[in-house]
mmCIF file of the N, C-alpha and C atoms, coordinates in Angstrom:
data_MODEL
# 
_entry.id   MODEL 
# 
loop_
_atom_site.group_PDB 
_atom_site.id 
_atom_site.type_symbol 
_atom_site.label_atom_id 
_atom_site.label_alt_id 
_atom_site.label_comp_id 
_atom_site.label_asym_id 
_atom_site.label_entity_id 
_atom_site.label_seq_id 
_atom_site.pdbx_PDB_ins_code 
_atom_site.Cartn_x 
_atom_site.Cartn_y 
_atom_site.Cartn_z 
_atom_site.occupancy 
_atom_site.B_iso_or_equiv 
_atom_site.pdbx_formal_charge 
_atom_site.auth_seq_id 
_atom_site.auth_comp_id 
_atom_site.auth_asym_id 
_atom_site.auth_atom_id 
_atom_site.pdbx_PDB_model_num 
ATOM 1   N N  . MET A 1 1  ? -42.375  103.298 199.488 1.00 0.00 ? 1  MET A N  1 
ATOM 2   C CA . MET A 1 1  ? -43.188  102.098 199.519 1.00 0.00 ? 1  MET A CA 1 
ATOM 3   C C  . MET A 1 1  ? -42.417  100.994 198.806 1.00 0.00 ? 1  MET A C  1 
ATOM 4   N N  . LYS A 1 2  ? -42.203  99.933  199.515 1.00 0.00 ? 2  LYS A N  1 
ATOM 5   C CA . LYS A 1 2  ? -41.482  98.809  198.944 1.00 0.00 ? 2  LYS A CA 1 
ATOM 6   C C  . LYS A 1 2  ? -42.477  97.706  198.591 1.00 0.00 ? 2  LYS A C  1 
ATOM 7   N N  . ILE A 1 3  ? -42.527  97.346  197.339 1.00 0.00 ? 3  ILE A N  1 
ATOM 8   C CA . ILE A 1 3  ? -43.430  96.295  196.893 1.00 0.00 ? 3  ILE A CA 1 
ATOM 9   C C  . ILE A 1 3  ? -42.600  95.057  196.618 1.00 0.00 ? 3  ILE A C  1 
ATOM 10  N N  . THR A 1 4  ? -42.930  94.009  197.314 1.00 0.00 ? 4  THR A N  1 
ATOM 11  C CA . THR A 1 4  ? -42.239  92.750  197.073 1.00 0.00 ? 4  THR A CA 1 
ATOM 12  C C  . THR A 1 4  ? -43.069  91.911  196.126 1.00 0.00 ? 4  THR A C  1 
ATOM 13  N N  . GLY A 1 5  ? -42.439  90.975  195.469 1.00 0.00 ? 5  GLY A N  1 
ATOM 14  C CA . GLY A 1 5  ? -43.135  90.135  194.509 1.00 0.00 ? 5  GLY A CA 1 
ATOM 15  C C  . GLY A 1 5  ? -44.053  89.129  195.186 1.00 0.00 ? 5  GLY A C  1 
ATOM 16  N N  . ARG A 1 6  ? -45.110  88.822  194.535 1.00 0.00 ? 6  ARG A N  1 
ATOM 17  C CA . ARG A 1 6  ? -46.057  87.807  195.009 1.00 0.00 ? 6  ARG A CA 1 
ATOM 18  C C  . ARG A 1 6  ? -46.030  86.674  194.003 1.00 0.00 ? 6  ARG A C  1 
ATOM 19  N N  . MET A 1 7  ? -45.881  85.451  194.496 1.00 0.00 ? 7  MET A N  1 
ATOM 20  C CA . MET A 1 7  ? -45.818  84.301  193.598 1.00 0.00 ? 7  MET A CA 1 
ATOM 21  C C  . MET A 1 7  ? -46.845  83.264  194.009 1.00 0.00 ? 7  MET A C  1 
ATOM 22  N N  . VAL A 1 8  ? -47.492  82.694  193.019 1.00 0.00 ? 8  VAL A N  1 
ATOM 23  C CA . VAL A 1 8  ? -48.406  81.575  193.212 1.00 0.00 ? 8  VAL A CA 1 
ATOM 24  C C  . VAL A 1 8  ? -48.100  80.571  192.116 1.00 0.00 ? 8  VAL A C  1 
ATOM 25  N N  . PHE A 1 9  ? -47.913  79.335  192.499 1.00 0.00 ? 9  PHE A N  1 
ATOM 26  C CA . PHE A 1 9  ? -47.584  78.298  191.527 1.00 0.00 ? 9  PHE A CA 1 
ATOM 27  C C  . PHE A 1 9  ? -48.842  77.608  191.026 1.00 0.00 ? 9  PHE A C  1 
ATOM 28  N N  . VAL A 1 10 ? -48.873  77.333  189.731 1.00 0.00 ? 10 VAL A N  1 
ATOM 29  C CA . VAL A 1 10 ? -49.991  76.640  189.112 1.00 0.00 ? 10 VAL A CA 1 
ATOM 30  C C  . VAL A 1 10 ? -49.636  75.161  189.054 1.00 0.00 ? 10 VAL A C  1 
ATOM 31  N N  . HIS A 1 11 ? -50.418  74.361  189.755 1.00 0.00 ? 11 HIS A N  1 
ATOM 32  C CA . HIS A 1 11 ? -50.203  72.913  189.758 1.00 0.00 ? 11 HIS A CA 1 
ATOM 33  C C  . HIS A 1 11 ? -51.105  72.275  188.711 1.00 0.00 ? 11 HIS A C  1 
ATOM 34  N N  . GLY A 1 12 ? -50.526  71.526  187.807 1.00 0.00 ? 12 GLY A N  1 
ATOM 35  C CA . GLY A 1 12 ? -51.300  70.945  186.713 1.00 0.00 ? 12 GLY A CA 1 
ATOM 36  C C  . GLY A 1 12 ? -51.739  72.059  185.784 1.00 0.00 ? 12 GLY A C  1 
ATOM 37  N N  . SER A 1 13 ? -53.005  72.072  185.493 1.00 0.00 ? 13 SER A N  1 
ATOM 38  C CA . SER A 1 13 ? -53.538  73.158  184.660 1.00 0.00 ? 13 SER A CA 1 
ATOM 39  C C  . SER A 1 13 ? -54.659  73.876  185.408 1.00 0.00 ? 13 SER A C  1 
ATOM 40  N N  . ASN A 1 14 ? -54.556  73.917  186.736 1.00 0.00 ? 14 ASN A N  1 
ATOM 41  C CA . ASN A 1 14 ? -55.595  74.525  187.565 1.00 0.00 ? 14 ASN A CA 1 
ATOM 42  C C  . ASN A 1 14 ? -55.312  76.017  187.760 1.00 0.00 ? 14 ASN A C  1 
ATOM 43  N N  . PHE A 1 15 ? -55.506  76.783  186.689 1.00 0.00 ? 15 PHE A N  1 
ATOM 44  C CA . PHE A 1 15 ? -55.209  78.208  186.707 1.00 0.00 ? 15 PHE A CA 1 
ATOM 45  C C  . PHE A 1 15 ? -56.179  78.987  187.589 1.00 0.00 ? 15 PHE A C  1 
ATOM 46  N N  . GLU A 1 16 ? -57.454  78.589  187.600 1.00 0.00 ? 16 GLU A N  1 
ATOM 47  C CA . GLU A 1 16 ? -58.466  79.306  188.373 1.00 0.00 ? 16 GLU A CA 1 
ATOM 48  C C  . GLU A 1 16 ? -58.142  79.290  189.867 1.00 0.00 ? 16 GLU A C  1 
ATOM 49  N N  . SER A 1 17 ? -57.701  78.144  190.353 1.00 0.00 ? 17 SER A N  1 
ATOM 50  C CA . SER A 1 17 ? -57.345  78.026  191.765 1.00 0.00 ? 17 SER A CA 1 
ATOM 51  C C  . SER A 1 17 ? -56.137  78.904  192.099 1.00 0.00 ? 17 SER A C  1 
ATOM 52  N N  . ALA A 1 18 ? -55.145  78.911  191.218 1.00 0.00 ? 18 ALA A N  1 
ATOM 53  C CA . ALA A 1 18 ? -53.963  79.735  191.439 1.00 0.00 ? 18 ALA A CA 1 
ATOM 54  C C  . ALA A 1 18 ? -54.322  81.222  191.414 1.00 0.00 ? 18 ALA A C  1 
ATOM 55  N N  . MET A 1 19 ? -55.201  81.611  190.514 1.00 0.00 ? 19 MET A N  1 
ATOM 56  C CA . MET A 1 19 ? -55.619  83.011  190.433 1.00 0.00 ? 19 MET A CA 1 
ATOM 57  C C  . MET A 1 19 ? -56.376  83.418  191.688 1.00 0.00 ? 19 MET A C  1 
ATOM 58  N N  . LYS A 1 20 ? -57.198  82.524  192.202 1.00 0.00 ? 20 LYS A N  1 
ATOM 59  C CA . LYS A 1 20 ? -57.953  82.783  193.422 1.00 0.00 ? 20 LYS A CA 1 
ATOM 60  C C  . LYS A 1 20 ? -56.996  83.000  194.601 1.00 0.00 ? 20 LYS A C  1 
ATOM 61  N N  . LYS A 1 21 ? -55.965  82.172  194.698 1.00 0.00 ? 21 LYS A N  1 
ATOM 62  C CA . LYS A 1 21 ? -54.979  82.310  195.770 1.00 0.00 ? 21 LYS A CA 1 
ATOM 63  C C  . LYS A 1 21 ? -54.207  83.614  195.630 1.00 0.00 ? 21 LYS A C  1 
ATOM 64  N N  . PHE A 1 22 ? -53.865  83.978  194.388 1.00 0.00 ? 22 PHE A N  1 
ATOM 65  C CA . PHE A 1 22 ? -53.133  85.220  194.148 1.00 0.00 ? 22 PHE A CA 1 
ATOM 66  C C  . PHE A 1 22 ? -53.959  86.431  194.571 1.00 0.00 ? 22 PHE A C  1 
ATOM 67  N N  . LYS A 1 23 ? -55.222  86.455  194.193 1.00 0.00 ? 23 LYS A N  1 
ATOM 68  C CA . LYS A 1 23 ? -56.095  87.571  194.561 1.00 0.00 ? 23 LYS A CA 1 
ATOM 69  C C  . LYS A 1 23 ? -56.217  87.692  196.072 1.00 0.00 ? 23 LYS A C  1 
ATOM 70  N N  . LYS A 1 24 ? -56.299  86.551  196.746 1.00 0.00 ? 24 LYS A N  1 
ATOM 71  C CA . LYS A 1 24 ? -56.400  86.543  198.200 1.00 0.00 ? 24 LYS A CA 1 
ATOM 72  C C  . LYS A 1 24 ? -55.132  87.121  198.834 1.00 0.00 ? 24 LYS A C  1 
ATOM 73  N N  . LYS A 1 25 ? -53.959  86.760  198.301 1.00 0.00 ? 25 LYS A N  1 
ATOM 74  C CA . LYS A 1 25 ? -52.696  87.286  198.815 1.00 0.00 ? 25 LYS A CA 1 
ATOM 75  C C  . LYS A 1 25 ? -52.611  88.796  198.611 1.00 0.00 ? 25 LYS A C  1 
ATOM 76  N N  . VAL A 1 26 ? -53.052  89.280  197.463 1.00 0.00 ? 26 VAL A N  1 
ATOM 77  C CA . VAL A 1 26 ? -53.005  90.713  197.181 1.00 0.00 ? 26 VAL A CA 1 
ATOM 78  C C  . VAL A 1 26 ? -53.936  91.464  198.125 1.00 0.00 ? 26 VAL A C  1 
ATOM 79  N N  . LEU A 1 27 ? -55.127  90.938  198.376 1.00 0.00 ? 27 LEU A N  1 
ATOM 80  C CA . LEU A 1 27 ? -56.060  91.598  199.288 1.00 0.00 ? 27 LEU A CA 1 
ATOM 81  C C  . LEU A 1 27 ? -55.504  91.632  200.709 1.00 0.00 ? 27 LEU A C  1 
ATOM 82  N N  . GLN A 1 28 ? -54.903  90.545  201.148 1.00 0.00 ? 28 GLN A N  1 
ATOM 83  C CA . GLN A 1 28 ? -54.380  90.484  202.511 1.00 0.00 ? 28 GLN A CA 1 
ATOM 84  C C  . GLN A 1 28 ? -53.179  91.403  202.699 1.00 0.00 ? 28 GLN A C  1 
ATOM 85  N N  . SER A 1 29 ? -52.391  91.608  201.653 1.00 0.00 ? 29 SER A N  1 
ATOM 86  C CA . SER A 1 29 ? -51.211  92.454  201.771 1.00 0.00 ? 29 SER A CA 1 
ATOM 87  C C  . SER A 1 29 ? -51.566  93.942  201.706 1.00 0.00 ? 29 SER A C  1 
ATOM 88  N N  . ASN A 1 30 ? -52.793  94.277  201.319 1.00 0.00 ? 30 ASN A N  1 
ATOM 89  C CA . ASN A 1 30 ? -53.287  95.654  201.296 1.00 0.00 ? 30 ASN A CA 1 
ATOM 90  C C  . ASN A 1 30 ? -52.548  96.536  200.293 1.00 0.00 ? 30 ASN A C  1 
ATOM 91  N N  . ILE A 1 31 ? -51.997  95.954  199.256 1.00 0.00 ? 31 ILE A N  1 
ATOM 92  C CA . ILE A 1 31 ? -51.244  96.712  198.258 1.00 0.00 ? 31 ILE A CA 1 
ATOM 93  C C  . ILE A 1 31 ? -52.158  97.623  197.440 1.00 0.00 ? 31 ILE A C  1 
ATOM 94  N N  . LEU A 1 32 ? -53.305  97.112  197.026 1.00 0.00 ? 32 LEU A N  1 
ATOM 95  C CA . LEU A 1 32 ? -54.198  97.904  196.176 1.00 0.00 ? 32 LEU A CA 1 
ATOM 96  C C  . LEU A 1 32 ? -54.722  99.136  196.899 1.00 0.00 ? 32 LEU A C  1 
ATOM 97  N N  . ASN A 1 33 ? -55.052  98.995  198.180 1.00 0.00 ? 33 ASN A N  1 
ATOM 98  C CA . ASN A 1 33 ? -55.537  100.150 198.933 1.00 0.00 ? 33 ASN A CA 1 
ATOM 99  C C  . ASN A 1 33 ? -54.467  101.219 199.051 1.00 0.00 ? 33 ASN A C  1 
ATOM 100 N N  . GLU A 1 34 ? -53.226  100.817 199.275 1.00 0.00 ? 34 GLU A N  1 
ATOM 101 C CA . GLU A 1 34 ? -52.137  101.780 199.356 1.00 0.00 ? 34 GLU A CA 1 
ATOM 102 C C  . GLU A 1 34 ? -51.962  102.520 198.021 1.00 0.00 ? 34 GLU A C  1 
ATOM 103 N N  . LEU A 1 35 ? -52.044  101.794 196.933 1.00 0.00 ? 35 LEU A N  1 
ATOM 104 C CA . LEU A 1 35 ? -51.897  102.430 195.619 1.00 0.00 ? 35 LEU A CA 1 
ATOM 105 C C  . LEU A 1 35 ? -53.030  103.403 195.338 1.00 0.00 ? 35 LEU A C  1 
ATOM 106 N N  . ARG A 1 36 ? -54.247  103.040 195.725 1.00 0.00 ? 36 ARG A N  1 
ATOM 107 C CA . ARG A 1 36 ? -55.380  103.945 195.516 1.00 0.00 ? 36 ARG A CA 1 
ATOM 108 C C  . ARG A 1 36 ? -55.229  105.211 196.346 1.00 0.00 ? 36 ARG A C  1 
ATOM 109 N N  . GLU A 1 37 ? -54.734  105.063 197.581 1.00 0.00 ? 37 GLU A N  1 
ATOM 110 C CA . GLU A 1 37 ? -54.540  106.237 198.434 1.00 0.00 ? 37 GLU A CA 1 
ATOM 111 C C  . GLU A 1 37 ? -53.475  107.166 197.866 1.00 0.00 ? 37 GLU A C  1 
ATOM 112 N N  . LYS A 1 38 ? -52.439  106.614 197.268 1.00 0.00 ? 38 LYS A N  1 
ATOM 113 C CA . LYS A 1 38 ? -51.333  107.417 196.774 1.00 0.00 ? 38 LYS A CA 1 
ATOM 114 C C  . LYS A 1 38 ? -51.499  107.840 195.320 1.00 0.00 ? 38 LYS A C  1 
ATOM 115 N N  . GLU A 1 39 ? -52.629  107.496 194.717 1.00 0.00 ? 39 GLU A N  1 
ATOM 116 C CA . GLU A 1 39 ? -52.849  107.842 193.311 1.00 0.00 ? 39 GLU A CA 1 
ATOM 117 C C  . GLU A 1 39 ? -52.952  109.357 193.120 1.00 0.00 ? 39 GLU A C  1 
ATOM 118 N N  . PHE A 1 40 ? -53.625  110.029 194.057 1.00 0.00 ? 40 PHE A N  1 
ATOM 119 C CA . PHE A 1 40 ? -53.794  111.472 193.987 1.00 0.00 ? 40 PHE A CA 1 
ATOM 120 C C  . PHE A 1 40 ? -53.332  112.085 195.296 1.00 0.00 ? 40 PHE A C  1 
ATOM 121 N N  . TYR A 1 41 ? -52.796  113.284 195.217 1.00 0.00 ? 41 TYR A N  1 
ATOM 122 C CA . TYR A 1 41 ? -52.391  113.998 196.419 1.00 0.00 ? 41 TYR A CA 1 
ATOM 123 C C  . TYR A 1 41 ? -53.617  114.647 197.040 1.00 0.00 ? 41 TYR A C  1 
ATOM 124 N N  . ILE A 1 42 ? -53.795  114.423 198.337 1.00 0.00 ? 42 ILE A N  1 
ATOM 125 C CA . ILE A 1 42 ? -54.888  115.057 199.074 1.00 0.00 ? 42 ILE A CA 1 
ATOM 126 C C  . ILE A 1 42 ? -54.264  116.034 200.056 1.00 0.00 ? 42 ILE A C  1 
ATOM 127 N N  . LYS A 1 43 ? -54.653  117.294 199.942 1.00 0.00 ? 43 LYS A N  1 
ATOM 128 C CA . LYS A 1 43 ? -54.103  118.306 200.833 1.00 0.00 ? 43 LYS A CA 1 
ATOM 129 C C  . LYS A 1 43 ? -54.510  117.986 202.269 1.00 0.00 ? 43 LYS A C  1 
ATOM 130 N N  . PRO A 1 44 ? -53.676  118.341 203.236 1.00 0.00 ? 44 PRO A N  1 
ATOM 131 C CA . PRO A 1 44 ? -53.975  118.038 204.632 1.00 0.00 ? 44 PRO A CA 1 
ATOM 132 C C  . PRO A 1 44 ? -55.306  118.609 205.107 1.00 0.00 ? 44 PRO A C  1 
ATOM 133 N N  . THR A 1 45 ? -55.673  119.795 204.628 1.00 0.00 ? 45 THR A N  1 
ATOM 134 C CA . THR A 1 45 ? -56.949  120.367 205.047 1.00 0.00 ? 45 THR A CA 1 
ATOM 135 C C  . THR A 1 45 ? -58.122  119.555 204.514 1.00 0.00 ? 45 THR A C  1 
ATOM 136 N N  . LEU A 1 46 ? -57.996  119.063 203.294 1.00 0.00 ? 46 LEU A N  1 
ATOM 137 C CA . LEU A 1 46 ? -59.052  118.238 202.718 1.00 0.00 ? 46 LEU A CA 1 
ATOM 138 C C  . LEU A 1 46 ? -59.134  116.891 203.423 1.00 0.00 ? 46 LEU A C  1 
ATOM 139 N N  . ALA A 1 47 ? -57.981  116.322 203.780 1.00 0.00 ? 47 ALA A N  1 
ATOM 140 C CA . ALA A 1 47 ? -57.986  115.049 204.498 1.00 0.00 ? 47 ALA A CA 1 
ATOM 141 C C  . ALA A 1 47 ? -58.678  115.200 205.853 1.00 0.00 ? 47 ALA A C  1 
ATOM 142 N N  . LYS A 1 48 ? -58.395  116.321 206.518 1.00 0.00 ? 48 LYS A N  1 
ATOM 143 C CA . LYS A 1 48 ? -59.031  116.586 207.813 1.00 0.00 ? 48 LYS A CA 1 
ATOM 144 C C  . LYS A 1 48 ? -60.541  116.724 207.649 1.00 0.00 ? 48 LYS A C  1 
ATOM 145 N N  . LYS A 1 49 ? -60.951  117.432 206.591 1.00 0.00 ? 49 LYS A N  1 
ATOM 146 C CA . LYS A 1 49 ? -62.374  117.630 206.326 1.00 0.00 ? 49 LYS A CA 1 
ATOM 147 C C  . LYS A 1 49 ? -63.074  116.296 206.032 1.00 0.00 ? 49 LYS A C  1 
ATOM 148 N N  . LEU A 1 50 ? -62.430  115.432 205.249 1.00 0.00 ? 50 LEU A N  1 
ATOM 149 C CA . LEU A 1 50 ? -63.016  114.132 204.931 1.00 0.00 ? 50 LEU A CA 1 
ATOM 150 C C  . LEU A 1 50 ? -63.162  113.265 206.179 1.00 0.00 ? 50 LEU A C  1 
ATOM 151 N N  . LYS A 1 51 ? -62.135  113.285 207.047 1.00 0.00 ? 51 LYS A N  1 
ATOM 152 C CA . LYS A 1 51 ? -62.204  112.511 208.283 1.00 0.00 ? 51 LYS A CA 1 
ATOM 153 C C  . LYS A 1 51 ? -63.324  113.013 209.180 1.00 0.00 ? 51 LYS A C  1 
ATOM 154 N N  . LYS A 1 52 ? -63.461  114.330 209.247 1.00 0.00 ? 52 LYS A N  1 
ATOM 155 C CA . LYS A 1 52 ? -64.499  114.923 210.082 1.00 0.00 ? 52 LYS A CA 1 
ATOM 156 C C  . LYS A 1 52 ? -65.887  114.561 209.564 1.00 0.00 ? 52 LYS A C  1 
ATOM 157 N N  . ASN A 1 53 ? -66.080  114.608 208.242 1.00 0.00 ? 53 ASN A N  1 
ATOM 158 C CA . ASN A 1 53 ? -67.369  114.253 207.648 1.00 0.00 ? 53 ASN A CA 1 
ATOM 159 C C  . ASN A 1 53 ? -67.705  112.783 207.863 1.00 0.00 ? 53 ASN A C  1 
ATOM 160 N N  . SER A 1 54 ? -66.709  111.904 207.741 1.00 0.00 ? 54 SER A N  1 
ATOM 161 C CA . SER A 1 54 ? -66.977  110.483 207.946 1.00 0.00 ? 54 SER A CA 1 
ATOM 162 C C  . SER A 1 54 ? -67.295  110.201 209.415 1.00 0.00 ? 54 SER A C  1 
ATOM 163 N N  . ALA A 1 55 ? -66.632  110.912 210.331 1.00 0.00 ? 55 ALA A N  1 
ATOM 164 C CA . ALA A 1 55 ? -66.931  110.751 211.754 1.00 0.00 ? 55 ALA A CA 1 
ATOM 165 C C  . ALA A 1 55 ? -68.348  111.237 212.043 1.00 0.00 ? 55 ALA A C  1 
ATOM 166 N N  . ARG A 1 56 ? -68.735  112.333 211.415 1.00 0.00 ? 56 ARG A N  1 
ATOM 167 C CA . ARG A 1 56 ? -70.092  112.855 211.598 1.00 0.00 ? 56 ARG A CA 1 
ATOM 168 C C  . ARG A 1 56 ? -71.127  111.847 211.075 1.00 0.00 ? 56 ARG A C  1 
ATOM 169 N N  . ALA A 1 57 ? -70.842  111.228 209.941 1.00 0.00 ? 57 ALA A N  1 
ATOM 170 C CA . ALA A 1 57 ? -71.767  110.245 209.364 1.00 0.00 ? 57 ALA A CA 1 
ATOM 171 C C  . ALA A 1 57 ? -71.872  109.012 210.266 1.00 0.00 ? 57 ALA A C  1 
ATOM 172 N N  . ARG A 1 58 ? -70.719  108.561 210.820 1.00 0.00 ? 58 ARG A N  1 
ATOM 173 C CA . ARG A 1 58 ? -70.756  107.421 211.746 1.00 0.00 ? 58 ARG A CA 1 
ATOM 174 C C  . ARG A 1 58 ? -71.570  107.743 212.988 1.00 0.00 ? 58 ARG A C  1 
ATOM 175 N N  . TRP A 1 59 ? -71.408  108.963 213.518 1.00 0.00 ? 59 TRP A N  1 
ATOM 176 C CA . TRP A 1 59 ? -72.146  109.363 214.706 1.00 0.00 ? 59 TRP A CA 1 
ATOM 177 C C  . TRP A 1 59 ? -73.643  109.438 214.410 1.00 0.00 ? 59 TRP A C  1 
ATOM 178 N N  . LYS A 1 60 ? -74.014  109.966 213.257 1.00 0.00 ? 60 LYS A N  1 
ATOM 179 C CA . LYS A 1 60 ? -75.431  110.045 212.884 1.00 0.00 ? 60 LYS A CA 1 
ATOM 180 C C  . LYS A 1 60 ? -76.026  108.644 212.738 1.00 0.00 ? 60 LYS A C  1 
ATOM 181 N N  . LYS A 1 61 ? -75.275  107.735 212.147 1.00 0.00 ? 61 LYS A N  1 
ATOM 182 C CA . LYS A 1 61 ? -75.729  106.359 211.993 1.00 0.00 ? 61 LYS A CA 1 
ATOM 183 C C  . LYS A 1 61 ? -75.920  105.706 213.361 1.00 0.00 ? 61 LYS A C  1 
ATOM 184 N N  . TYR A 1 62 ? -75.006  105.983 214.283 1.00 0.00 ? 62 TYR A N  1 
ATOM 185 C CA . TYR A 1 62 ? -75.111  105.443 215.641 1.00 0.00 ? 62 TYR A CA 1 
ATOM 186 C C  . TYR A 1 62 ? -76.361  105.973 216.336 1.00 0.00 ? 62 TYR A C  1 
ATOM 187 N N  . LEU A 1 63 ? -76.609  107.286 216.221 1.00 0.00 ? 63 LEU A N  1 
ATOM 188 C CA . LEU A 1 63 ? -77.787  107.879 216.856 1.00 0.00 ? 63 LEU A CA 1 
ATOM 189 C C  . LEU A 1 63 ? -79.077  107.331 216.250 1.00 0.00 ? 63 LEU A C  1 
ATOM 190 N N  . ASP A 1 64 ? -79.094  107.161 214.931 1.00 0.00 ? 64 ASP A N  1 
ATOM 191 C CA . ASP A 1 64 ? -80.282  106.622 214.270 1.00 0.00 ? 64 ASP A CA 1 
ATOM 192 C C  . ASP A 1 64 ? -80.571  105.194 214.714 1.00 0.00 ? 64 ASP A C  1 
ATOM 193 N N  . SER A 1 65 ? -79.532  104.417 214.974 1.00 0.00 ? 65 SER A N  1 
ATOM 194 C CA . SER A 1 65 ? -79.744  103.032 215.400 1.00 0.00 ? 65 SER A CA 1 
ATOM 195 C C  . SER A 1 65 ? -80.268  102.965 216.825 1.00 0.00 ? 65 SER A C  1 
ATOM 196 N N  . ARG A 1 66 ? -79.994  103.981 217.647 1.00 0.00 ? 66 ARG A N  1 
ATOM 197 C CA . ARG A 1 66 ? -80.436  103.980 219.025 1.00 0.00 ? 66 ARG A CA 1 
ATOM 198 C C  . ARG A 1 66 ? -81.816  104.622 219.196 1.00 0.00 ? 66 ARG A C  1 
ATOM 199 N N  . GLU A 1 67 ? -82.363  105.165 218.145 1.00 0.00 ? 67 GLU A N  1 
ATOM 200 C CA . GLU A 1 67 ? -83.658  105.833 218.195 1.00 0.00 ? 67 GLU A CA 1 
ATOM 201 C C  . GLU A 1 67 ? -84.774  104.803 218.275 1.00 0.00 ? 67 GLU A C  1 
ATOM 202 N N  . LEU A 1 68 ? -85.819  105.123 219.035 1.00 0.00 ? 68 LEU A N  1 
ATOM 203 C CA . LEU A 1 68 ? -86.966  104.235 219.128 1.00 0.00 ? 68 LEU A CA 1 
ATOM 204 C C  . LEU A 1 68 ? -87.752  104.277 217.819 1.00 0.00 ? 68 LEU A C  1 
ATOM 205 N N  . PRO A 1 69 ? -88.354  103.150 217.453 1.00 0.00 ? 69 PRO A N  1 
ATOM 206 C CA . PRO A 1 69 ? -89.140  103.154 216.215 1.00 0.00 ? 69 PRO A CA 1 
ATOM 207 C C  . PRO A 1 69 ? -90.368  104.041 216.362 1.00 0.00 ? 69 PRO A C  1 
ATOM 208 N N  . LYS A 1 70 ? -90.776  104.654 215.260 1.00 0.00 ? 70 LYS A N  1 
ATOM 209 C CA . LYS A 1 70 ? -91.958  105.524 215.280 1.00 0.00 ? 70 LYS A CA 1 
ATOM 210 C C  . LYS A 1 70 ? -93.216  104.691 215.371 1.00 0.00 ? 70 LYS A C  1 
ATOM 211 N N  . LYS A 1 71 ? -94.223  105.238 216.034 1.00 0.00 ? 71 LYS A N  1 
ATOM 212 C CA . LYS A 1 71 ? -95.500  104.549 216.144 1.00 0.00 ? 71 LYS A CA 1 
ATOM 213 C C  . LYS A 1 71 ? -96.196  104.580 214.788 1.00 0.00 ? 71 LYS A C  1 
ATOM 214 N N  . GLN A 1 72 ? -96.743  103.452 214.429 1.00 0.00 ? 72 GLN A N  1 
ATOM 215 C CA . GLN A 1 72 ? -97.412  103.380 213.133 1.00 0.00 ? 72 GLN A CA 1 
ATOM 216 C C  . GLN A 1 72 ? -98.895  103.089 213.340 1.00 0.00 ? 72 GLN A C  1 
ATOM 217 N N  . TYR A 1 73 ? -99.615  104.087 213.825 1.00 0.00 ? 73 TYR A N  1 
ATOM 218 C CA . TYR A 1 73 ? -101.061 103.944 213.995 1.00 0.00 ? 73 TYR A CA 1 
ATOM 219 C C  . TYR A 1 73 ? -101.776 105.135 213.484 1.00 0.00 ? 73 TYR A C  1 
# 
């Protein structure tokens, strides 16, 4: 993983604006997500299990959204 430097210049004394721009650049570059993923080793079997569980949850959510509302009488 190659991390390049991120630079934001502070014009005048407007530090808040520069910090806001820096945070936006970091989010767009997806650096933090990569670091979080690589923080711990996940065995391939566990990764497969997590993907399968998330797919199951997405499918259940999809089915629940397509269900007709229950009668309330």
